[in-house]
C-alpha atoms as one frame of an Amber mdcrd trajectory, in Angstrom:
protein
   0.268   0.027  -0.039   0.785   3.166  -0.465   0.367   6.925   0.149   0.760
   9.559  -1.433   3.185  12.618  -0.148   1.354  14.952   1.487   1.458  18.991
  -0.772   3.756  21.025   1.178   1.948  23.704   3.518   1.456  27.143   2.569
   2.521  30.154   3.912  -0.600  32.787   4.501   0.199  35.567   2.717  -0.856
  38.666   4.168  -3.588  40.975   2.291  -2.649  43.079  -0.555  -4.777  46.241
  -1.439  -5.209  46.508  -4.636  -2.984  49.171  -6.815  -3.455  52.515  -5.991
  -4.689  51.918  -2.350  -3.032  52.500   0.348  -2.075  48.844   2.969  -4.623
  49.051   6.334  -1.721  49.099   8.497  -0.304  52.574   7.526  -2.232  55.381
   8.780  -3.647  57.956   5.824  -3.949  60.746   8.706  -1.941  61.242  12.129
  -5.207  61.060  14.108  -5.650  57.534  12.872  -4.528  55.284  14.094  -1.835
  52.502  12.949  -3.952  49.624  11.629  -7.170  51.229  10.651  -7.632  51.144
   7.039  -8.858  54.556   5.441 -11.438  52.509   3.603 -13.069  49.697   5.615
 -12.788  46.194   3.451 -15.742  44.665   2.302 -16.472  42.389   5.500 -16.954
  45.540   7.709 -20.249  45.839   5.322 -21.361  42.498   5.791 -20.850  42.414
   9.778 -22.231  46.157  10.240 -23.247  47.206   6.733 -24.775  48.452   4.755
 -22.661  52.175   4.540 -23.529  53.304   1.392 -26.849  55.569   2.438 -25.780
  58.930   4.453 -28.879  61.412   3.799 -30.757  62.000   6.089 -33.121  59.363
   5.687 -30.158  57.212   5.254 -27.667  55.144   7.111 -25.898  57.854   8.459
 -28.710  59.152  10.674 -31.298  56.248  10.392 -29.194  52.906  10.341 -31.871
  50.435  11.144 -31.477  47.186  13.318 -27.947  45.261  12.452 -29.555  41.746
  12.021 -33.396  40.838  11.216 -36.050  40.465  13.929 -35.781  37.681  15.974
 -38.877  35.170  16.407 -39.762  36.323  19.792 -39.798  39.812  18.415 -41.791
  38.835  15.139 -43.997  36.855  17.380 -44.730  39.551  19.676 -45.948  41.184
  17.307 -47.709  39.198  15.800 -49.468  39.005  18.818 -49.997  42.006  19.648
 -51.428  42.826  16.146 -54.082  39.779  16.992 -55.130  41.613  20.382 -55.861
  45.395  17.868 -57.535  42.868  15.540 -60.555  41.675  17.795 -60.262  45.443
  19.729 -60.183  48.442  17.748 -63.948  49.315  16.495 -65.090  52.445  16.375
 -64.220  53.610  19.449 -64.451  53.033  22.691 -62.718  50.504  25.330 -61.055
  48.594  22.646 -58.823  51.263  21.508 -57.306  51.264  25.010 -56.372  47.865
  25.385 -55.241  47.374  21.597 -53.122  51.102  23.005 -51.752  48.769  26.111
 -51.007  45.879  24.289 -49.202  47.307  21.884 -46.832  49.903  24.482 -46.071
  46.646  26.442 -45.020  44.800  22.990 -42.825  47.167  22.105 -41.377  47.608
  26.226 -40.854  43.461  26.492 -39.457  43.416  22.535 -35.308  43.153  23.483
 -33.452  45.871  22.243 -30.908  44.610  19.280 -27.689  45.681  18.920 -27.043
  48.603  16.770 -25.563  48.236  13.232 -21.521  48.427  13.889 -21.068  47.138
  17.511 -18.961  44.616  16.283 -16.390  46.161  14.219 -13.018  45.750  15.793
 -12.097  50.312  14.644 -13.327  52.512  17.267 -13.906  55.104  15.682 -16.804
  53.173  13.219 -18.010  51.859  16.639 -21.741  53.004  17.010 -22.588  53.335
  20.456 -25.714  52.760  22.156 -27.508  55.848  22.866 -28.905  56.285  26.975
 -32.683  56.146  26.748 -34.501  59.916  27.404 -36.866  59.422  30.102 -39.034
  61.698  27.774 -39.807  58.553  25.679 -41.613  56.897  28.281 -43.678  60.576
  28.851 -44.519  60.758  25.155 -45.352  56.386  25.316 -47.826  57.709  28.637
 -49.038  60.471  26.040 -50.291  57.953  23.877 -52.189  55.741  25.683 -54.189
  58.243  27.226 -54.957  59.750  24.244 -55.914  56.692  23.077 -58.013  56.252
  26.103 -60.043  59.350  25.364 -62.383  56.845  24.236 -63.063  54.797  26.929
 -63.996  57.975  28.820 -66.235  60.051  26.809 -68.216  58.615  23.277 -67.980
  61.687  20.950 -66.679  60.692  17.991 -64.927  63.610  16.932 -62.874  64.319
  20.603 -61.597  60.607  20.427 -60.823  61.088  16.729 -58.768  64.504  17.555
 -56.792  62.270  20.408 -56.528  59.645  17.739 -54.010  62.039  15.228 -52.534
  63.789  17.889 -51.495  60.370  19.407 -49.442  59.494  16.438 -47.868  62.693
  17.342 -46.619  61.495  20.725 -46.036  57.871  19.364 -43.278  59.518  16.890
 -42.026  61.516  19.744 -42.139  58.324  22.293 -39.682  55.988  19.427 -37.997
  59.683  17.700 -38.059  61.878  20.294 -36.549  65.376  18.115 -35.895  68.200
  19.921 -36.003  70.933  17.243 -39.038  71.564  14.881 -37.309  70.540  11.888
 -36.553  67.351  13.950 -39.892  66.610  15.203 -40.845  66.670  11.897 -38.580
  64.640  10.586 -39.268  61.864  13.596 -42.586  61.983  12.661 -42.243  61.559
   8.637 -39.715  58.764   9.999 -42.890  57.494  12.001 -45.207  56.816   8.971
 -42.563  55.579   6.632 -40.922  53.004   9.436 -43.749  49.814   8.299 -42.449
  49.800   4.716 -38.598  49.366   5.674 -39.624  47.355   8.783 -41.453  44.937
   5.971 -38.405  42.951   5.095 -36.600  43.234   8.945 -39.768  41.089   9.906
 -40.439  39.294   7.040 -36.392  37.705   7.223 -37.505  36.993  11.198 -40.963
  35.379  10.557 -38.610  32.751   7.734 -36.806  32.107  10.470 -39.446  30.309
  12.428 -41.184  28.794   9.476 -37.472  26.993   9.094 -37.277  26.395  12.593
 -41.263  24.806  11.856 -39.696  22.434   9.341 -37.494  21.234  11.840 -40.329
  19.895  14.148 -41.103  22.604  16.449 -43.962  23.977  14.706 -45.980  20.805
  14.369 -45.691  20.672  18.647 -46.770  24.815  18.113 -49.886  23.974  15.834
 -51.072  20.891  18.306 -50.438  23.156  21.129 -52.576  26.196  19.872 -55.955
  22.930  18.528 -55.796  21.806  21.990 -55.978  25.293  24.028 -58.946  26.447
  21.697 -61.060  22.867  21.835 -60.885  22.983  25.691 -62.128  26.352  25.675
 -64.151  25.867  22.781 -65.837  22.572  24.825 -65.905  24.236  28.711 -66.934
  27.836  27.232 -70.125  25.972  25.635 -70.850  23.778  28.661 -70.341  27.445
  31.126 -72.871  29.364  29.197 -75.192  26.862  29.157 -75.192  26.391  32.302
 -75.638  30.246  33.166 -77.559  32.244  31.180 -75.313  35.125  32.605 -72.621
  34.264  31.531 -73.487  33.435  28.301 -74.447  36.447  27.609 -70.911  37.855
  29.221 -69.197  35.904  26.446 -71.990  36.952  23.778 -70.526  40.511  24.693
 -67.207  39.527  24.371 -67.338  37.194  21.435 -67.945  39.246  17.936 -70.338
  38.567  15.773 -68.469  36.476  12.829 -69.579  37.685   9.308 -68.198  39.658
   5.999 -67.954  42.723   7.776 -66.764  41.975  10.978 -64.226  39.364   8.968
 -62.793  42.392   6.764 -62.285  44.901   9.511 -60.199  42.587  11.887 -58.312
  41.294   8.842 -57.437  45.019   7.763 -56.930  46.358  11.081 -54.578  42.852
  11.590 -52.499  44.391   8.869 -52.261  47.803   9.875 -51.600  47.356  13.450
 -48.884  44.837  12.693 -47.925  47.577   9.666 -47.828  50.229  12.638 -46.265
  48.452  15.770 -43.521  46.422  13.178 -42.199  49.872  12.225 -42.579  51.438
  15.839 -40.225  47.801  16.725 -37.896  48.702  14.012 -37.404  52.161  14.926
 -37.002  51.259  18.571 -34.547  48.637  17.639 -32.028  51.446  16.564 -32.942
  54.864  16.857 -32.670  57.518  14.596 -30.254  60.105  15.278 -32.140  63.355
  14.795 -29.210  65.146  16.594 -27.594  65.855  12.597 -31.024  66.541  10.575
 -30.211  70.262  12.435 -27.094  70.654  10.236 -24.517  72.953  11.841 -25.173
  76.723  12.453 -27.488  78.629   9.773 -25.207  81.048   7.449 -25.678  84.689
   9.719 -27.374  87.958   7.909 -26.154  91.045   9.185 -27.435  93.102  11.596
 -29.482  95.464   9.245 -30.914  93.037   7.294 -33.210  91.579   9.887 -33.389
  94.091  12.378 -34.525  96.784  10.032 -37.352  94.430   8.366 -38.402  93.277
  11.848 -38.821  96.491  13.628 -41.223  98.133  10.792 -43.162  95.058  11.429
 -43.094  95.681  15.548 -44.348  99.318  14.796 -47.172  98.140  12.420 -48.456
  96.159  15.226 -47.578  98.713  17.576 -49.955 101.370  15.435 -52.399  98.437
  14.641 -53.026  97.643  18.494 -53.242 101.908  19.623 -55.192 102.880  16.730
 -57.371  99.511  17.399 -57.798  99.463  20.987 -61.224 100.326  20.966 -62.296
  97.593  18.111 -60.347  95.139  20.233 -60.908  95.458  23.710 -64.659  97.055
  22.915 -67.245  94.124  23.639 -70.795  94.279  23.372 -70.592  98.118  23.348
 -68.729  97.612  20.118 -70.885  95.996  18.494 -74.092  97.872  19.223 -72.762
 101.196  18.609 -71.275  99.944  14.999 -74.305 100.270  12.741 -74.348  96.707
  10.721 -72.336  94.711  12.723 -73.135  91.275  14.205 -71.645  89.101  16.592
 -70.772  86.643  14.482 -68.850  89.279  12.385 -67.140  90.872  15.028 -65.984
  87.555  16.896 -65.651  85.796  13.207 -62.819  89.095  12.183 -61.161  88.260
  15.562 -60.563  84.511  14.994 -59.507  84.440  11.330 -57.027  88.080  12.701
 -56.037  85.336  15.455 -55.031  82.543  12.869 -53.528  84.849   9.712 -51.569
  86.749  12.008 -50.121  84.158  14.905 -49.181  82.169  11.886 -46.763  84.019
   9.807 -45.540  85.929  13.572 -44.530  82.669  14.397 -42.587  81.915  11.009
 -41.251  85.257  10.833 -39.775  84.870  14.242 -39.076  81.029  13.398 -36.662
  82.854  10.362 -35.319  85.304  12.122 -33.884  83.361  15.071 -31.968  80.730
  13.030 -30.653  83.433  11.079 -29.534  86.469  13.381 -26.332  86.969  14.846
 -26.255  86.933  18.471 -21.927  86.924  18.538 -22.193  90.500  20.009 -24.120
  92.028  22.867 -26.200  94.740  20.380 -27.279  91.345  18.921 -28.717  89.582
  21.507 -30.167  92.718  22.538 -32.227  93.877  19.529 -33.360  89.589  19.606
 -34.897  90.086  22.608 -36.420  93.035  22.062 -37.555  92.910  18.753 -38.964
  89.415  18.565 -39.847  90.495  22.139 -42.520  92.988  21.077 -43.843  91.216
  18.090 -44.756  88.435  20.284 -46.042  91.268  23.262 -48.173  92.595  20.434
 -49.391  89.696  18.903 -50.443  88.392  22.596 -52.398  91.695  22.884 -54.277
  90.386  19.863 -54.905  86.862  21.174 -56.270  87.877  24.049 -58.348  90.235
  21.853 -59.903  87.165  20.162 -60.802  85.450  23.276 -62.638  88.203  24.222
 -64.652  88.382  21.376 -65.054  84.457  21.296 -66.186  84.994  24.784 -68.583
  87.469  23.667 -69.714  85.833  20.901 -70.455  82.721  22.563 -72.521  84.675
  25.758 -75.299  85.835  22.925 -75.884  82.279  20.672 -74.201  79.806  23.061
 -71.600  77.643  23.159 -71.087  75.390  20.616 -68.069  72.441  19.795 -66.137
  74.516  16.754 -66.349  77.575  19.247 -64.968  75.354  21.808 -62.292  74.741
  19.901 -61.587  77.649  18.476 -61.169  79.471  21.996 -59.415  76.458  23.094
 -56.774  76.513  19.824 -56.564  80.299  20.785 -55.511  80.001  24.379 -52.765
  77.504  23.433 -51.697  79.865  20.713 -51.315  82.573  22.861 -49.055  79.745
  25.413 -47.095  79.178  22.932 -46.143  82.928  22.391 -45.487  83.145  26.225
 -42.998  80.063  25.695 -40.971  82.156  22.663 -41.150  85.259  25.118 -39.459
  82.597  27.539 -36.934  81.241  25.241 -36.027  84.472  24.726 -34.413  85.117
  28.036 -31.613  83.160  27.414 -31.397  82.833  23.443 -31.725  79.232  23.199
 -35.093  76.977  22.757 -34.132  73.938  22.338 -36.659  72.479  24.599 -39.662
  75.059  23.057 -40.885  72.509  20.347 -41.791  69.501  22.939 -43.188  72.070
  25.326 -45.875  73.129  23.193 -46.746  70.002  21.940 -46.867  68.902  25.611
 -49.263  72.039  26.030 -51.506  70.838  23.260 -51.926  67.077  24.796 -52.304
  68.357  28.008 -55.347  70.643  27.303 -56.560  68.012  24.870 -56.194  65.669
  27.675 -58.456  68.618  29.934 -60.621  68.855  27.174 -61.803  65.298  27.309
 -61.357  65.250  31.199 -63.704  68.469  31.041 -66.551  66.775  29.079 -66.893
  69.172  25.852 -70.459  67.894  25.044 -71.445  68.719  28.436 -70.134  71.464
  28.338 -72.264  72.076  24.920 -75.512  71.288  26.889 -75.019  73.072  29.959
 -74.450  76.361  28.174 -77.626  75.471  25.780 -80.113  75.160  29.041 -78.416
  77.597  30.606 -79.420  79.864  27.639 -82.878  78.321  27.249 -82.920  79.297
  31.324 -82.411  82.501  30.499 -83.501  83.798  27.767 -86.275  80.177  26.385
 -84.966  80.033  23.502 -82.896  76.727  22.874 -81.735  74.785  19.840 -83.060
  71.527  20.109 -81.934  69.918  16.605 -78.508  71.109  17.722 -78.418  70.138
  20.422 -79.823  66.464  19.760 -76.795  65.929  17.591 -74.555  66.113  20.446
 -73.080  62.582  21.572 -74.336  60.857  24.611 -71.847  62.677  26.813 -74.699
  65.412  26.885 -77.423  63.579  28.373 -76.909  63.970  31.981 -77.079  68.106
  31.220 -79.875  67.822  29.064 -81.450  65.496  31.672 -82.481  69.026  33.119
 -84.934  70.036  31.258 -88.529  69.576  31.479 -91.338  67.819  29.383 -92.214
  67.843  26.026 -88.325  70.221  25.618 -86.498  66.819  27.246 -88.096  64.377
  24.750 -87.172  66.765  22.221 -83.679  67.054  23.001 -82.960  63.529  23.905
 -85.200  61.644  21.095 -82.528  61.185  18.871 -79.479  60.697  21.334 -81.876
  57.565  22.375 -82.451  55.993  18.804 -78.719  56.080  18.414 -77.718  54.520
  21.889 -80.599  51.971  21.068 -79.296  50.830  17.066 -75.221  51.247  18.335
 -73.312  48.644  18.680 -73.342  47.216  22.925 -70.239  45.003  22.709 -67.211
  45.543  25.519 -65.158  46.964  22.391 -67.069  50.354  22.238 -67.743  50.478
  26.113 -67.335  54.012  27.415 -68.134  55.427  30.270 -70.024  59.093  28.825
 -72.177  56.320  26.807 -73.045  53.899  29.846 -73.667  56.941  32.173 -76.531
  57.677  29.489 -78.080  54.666  29.177 -79.019  54.537  33.171 -80.445  57.879
  32.468 -82.563  57.311  29.572 -83.464  53.984  31.298 -84.505  55.201  34.194
 -87.017  57.710  32.834 -87.671  56.777  28.927 -88.271  59.456  26.291 -91.498
  59.203  24.415 -91.639  60.605  20.795 -91.911  63.892  20.483 -94.363  65.812
  18.515 -94.575  69.561  17.905 -91.171  70.463  18.958 -90.584  74.392  19.547
 -88.226  76.020  16.114 -84.865  76.069  16.912 -83.303  79.421  18.762 -80.135
  81.545  16.429 -77.068  79.753  17.060 -75.144  82.865  15.350
């Protein structure tokens, strides 16, 4: 038996870069340590890449996770989406349940390593940023906003809260500070589901590979066994007790084409939103670099002269129109052809246009105005402070006009929202004045948004539809005039106030609310405290069919 001679062992040769490129062990600049290449070899991209996109939505600002979602992450997201699909309906308790489940799912997902954490070169390592406590406050605000439907049954109020919850969710995940960073974080939040799709898909592929190994059969058997036991014992308990049967009937939704389509649609949307949120949470975007370096500064006179002239115009307008701004009822009565509606609406549009333009002007001036010299800082405080104070005078005028309007014609939802919007804008200008003291406003955008969120939550606690109904009932007691048709369009939140009316007037205002309650969904997911209280009051004293309702009084 003969053995073939072994080939001589080959000595590993050092890596040689292509022609024209420096060796990796030679520093290309004094501050780069020896052994760190000027351009990382391709293996770096496999470990931490890709590195090719460095734009505002690229890998430099928004790196994304360095590896696919783990099977546990994908499973938790699917479970939270399933909870949302069976909970979310038109409004009510279901949204709060879905919000809590989604927040718990995102909090329970283990934070994945950022790209580059295993790269051996110190100047290429991406360090994990410490969590900002403000993120938890924004997350709590999101859950509270989604819980507005559990407290109040007014659809318009819950829709406003749900839209605001999108903003607070984006802040909880991106935590932008400047106005531009907040806007970019919101856009990233909207675009995250599309970037998260391949990330979650690769995680689901790993689950399928595990299922092919045999564990999938055990999972399927566990699910089938659980469903069988629940159906068997649930049916036995329901046949044994009628109360428990009604409870199960309220918990289990009716299965039909409409509910199935809605559940599938909600599952897809909720899965996309949660997947995007998990993608952002795995490696939050670095929005500190969004604003870039300091803006190009202009000369002192280039900004001070236009804003100084504008401040003089504001001052002249306020001085000349002082009687008009604060004239109130006397001004309306003494001016021929002027109505309360024209008086108040003019103040609103005046506030809206002037406030928006003034905020834009102040934002541009604050970014471009130089502040190195003491005279520059004095001009910024003086001119911008004067504009803010004069705008506050116009805010106070519009609030006064709306108060006169509501006292005369009664309160409506739109008038209440306009009043609160005006008050919030006035608060923003007070914050601008406070920021001008130290010429630093990094906290201003988030504080302004937080003030708006607190205002909205305070409005939900105050029960706006009941406030409108109280105003209508008080106006009826004072003048004998009431718009029963408008008050009948309010949500069940207004029932406690309208229930104070007597006789036919009570029937005329509450009849249509009672009919909507009878035709409405009574499942657990649509439950709200306001609707529950209204059902209790109307069950105690039902409404008869009204006839000959009085004509509606003018609401301006």
